[in-house]
C-alpha angles and dihedrals in degrees: 000000000000118000119219118202109175136054091242093051090051094048092046091052092049092047091052091056100258121140107242120199128201118214092323139012089262090074122061131185113229137173119224112238116261090010139096091220121113125196140187108231127192105224094206099054106010092241108164134201130167118265090239142356122297115291112251094033132093088256096060092100095046115099119221091226139043108222122038121181147153128220 
């Protein structure tokens, strides 16, 4: 298991084809095709939330999860 700590590390791992998990294996980080937007998706119910706060706000550097990792 490789731990990822920053937004850029997470995005780079997703872009390189790795499966990135958020907090548990039930949540995966994915990038929408033809977009620079990354989301955390619950694989059991398709619930979606942005990877981090909205760009241009004070929350843009805050991740919407606590533990990101690849296997």
